[in-house]
C-alpha positions in Angstrom: -99.3 -6.2 -133.0 -96.5 -8.4 -133.6 -97.1 -10.0 -130.6 -100.5 -10.7 -131.6 -99.6 -12.4 -134.6 -97.0 -14.5 -132.7 -99.9 -15.4 -130.0 -102.4 -16.4 -133.2 -99.4 -18.5 -134.7 -98.6 -20.2 -131.6 -102.8 -21.2 -131.3 -102.7 -22.2 -135.0 -99.6 -24.3 -134.8 -101.1 -26.2 -131.7 -104.6 -27.0 -133.4 -102.7 -28.2 -136.8 -101.2 -30.6 -134.5 -104.1 -31.7 -132.8 -106.1 -31.7 -136.4 -103.1 -33.4 -137.6 -103.1 -36.3 -134.6 -106.7 -36.9 -135.6 -106.3 -37.6 -139.4 -107.0 -40.9 -141.1 -103.6 -42.4 -142.0 -102.9 -45.4 -143.9 -102.6 -47.2 -140.9 -105.8 -45.9 -139.5 -105.7 -42.6 -137.1 -107.6 -41.8 -134.3 -110.1 -40.5 -136.3 -110.8 -44.3 -137.4 -112.1 -45.3 -134.0 -115.0 -43.0 -134.2 -115.9 -43.7 -137.5 -118.5 -45.8 -136.4 -120.4 -43.4 -134.2 -119.9 -40.8 -137.1 -121.8 -43.1 -139.8 -124.5 -43.9 -137.2 -124.9 -40.3 -136.5 -125.3 -39.8 -140.5 -121.8 -37.9 -140.5 -119.5 -39.6 -143.4 -117.7 -36.6 -144.6 -115.5 -36.5 -141.8 -112.3 -36.9 -143.4 -113.0 -33.7 -146.0 -114.0 -31.6 -142.8 -110.7 -32.3 -141.0 -108.6 -31.8 -144.5 -109.9 -28.6 -145.1 -109.1 -27.9 -141.6 -105.8 -29.0 -141.8 -105.2 -26.7 -145.0 -107.1 -23.8 -143.6 -104.7 -23.9 -140.5 -101.6 -24.3 -142.7 -102.3 -21.2 -145.0 -103.0 -19.2 -141.5 -100.1 -20.1 -140.0 -98.2 -18.9 -143.2 -100.5 -16.0 -143.4 -99.3 -14.9 -139.6 -95.5 -15.3 -140.5 -95.9 -12.7 -143.6 -97.6 -10.5 -141.0 -95.4 -10.9 -138.1 -92.5 -10.0 -140.2 -94.3 -6.6 -141.8 -95.2 -5.7 -137.9 -92.1 -6.7 -136.2 -90.8 -3.0 -135.7 -87.2 -3.3 -133.5 -85.1 -5.3 -136.4 -86.0 -3.6 -139.1 -83.9 0.0 -139.5 -85.4 2.0 -142.5 -82.9 4.6 -142.1 -79.8 2.9 -141.9 -77.7 2.2 -144.7 -78.0 -1.6 -146.4 -74.1 -2.1 -147.1 -71.6 -1.4 -145.0 -68.3 -0.1 -144.9 -65.6 -3.2 -144.8 -63.3 -3.0 -141.8 -59.6 -1.6 -142.3 -57.1 -4.5 -141.8 -54.6 -3.8 -139.1 -51.2 -5.2 -141.1 -52.8 -1.9 -143.6 -52.3 -4.0 -146.5 -54.0 -1.2 -148.9 -52.6 -0.5 -152.1 -50.7 2.8 -150.9 -47.7 1.7 -149.2 -49.4 -1.4 -147.3 -47.1 -3.7 -149.4 -44.0 -2.1 -147.2 -45.9 -2.1 -144.1 -46.5 -6.3 -145.1 -42.9 -6.8 -146.0 -42.1 -5.0 -142.1 -44.7 -7.4 -140.3 -43.1 -10.4 -141.8 -39.5 -8.9 -141.7 -40.5 -8.8 -137.5 -42.1 -12.1 -137.3 -38.8 -13.5 -139.2 -36.9 -12.0 -136.1 -39.1 -13.1 -133.2 -39.1 -16.8 -135.1 -35.0 -16.7 -134.7 -35.0 -15.5 -131.3 -37.5 -18.6 -130.1 -35.3 -21.0 -131.7 -31.8 -19.6 -130.8 -33.6 -19.5 -126.8 -34.7 -23.1 -127.5 -31.4 -24.4 -128.3 -29.7 -22.6 -125.6 -32.0 -24.6 -123.4 -31.3 -27.5 -125.0 -27.4 -27.1 -124.6 -28.3 -26.0 -120.5 -30.3 -29.4 -120.0 -27.7 -31.5 -121.7 -24.9 -30.3 -119.5 -26.9 -30.6 -116.8 -27.9 -34.4 -117.1 -24.2 -35.0 -118.3 -22.9 -34.9 -114.7 -25.6 -36.9 -113.4 -25.6 -40.1 -116.0 -21.8 -40.1 -115.2 -22.3 -40.4 -111.3 -25.3 -43.1 -111.8 -22.9 -46.1 -112.9 -20.8 -45.3 -109.8 -23.8 -45.7 -107.7 -24.7 -48.7 -109.0 -21.3 -50.6 -108.5 
């Protein structure tokens, strides 16, 4: 049934596009080129008919959209709870000892940062030590 309403909605939308293109706009639309032949044949209320068709198709699209939501089967679960349980945090920041776990995590992060800083300083010193002899031999080679 859902597929039927989707197909009817698409057909109505395509028809609505066609009807809107035919309507007479402020600058004259496609219906203005047919106005002379309509008056010769005695049809003078073409714009009223086109306006009624436009509103009818727009209403049909709205009705099909509402009906398609009611007939959609797979997305609506009636037996599932409407509110899901919140996920538990990894660090354990609950009120029952969560502050201790957060303090332990902070201390571990600080220790890791201190180790990284120490290793970076040692690497800079090694690079400076290796660059010093090269800097001393460079002026001698230039002479």
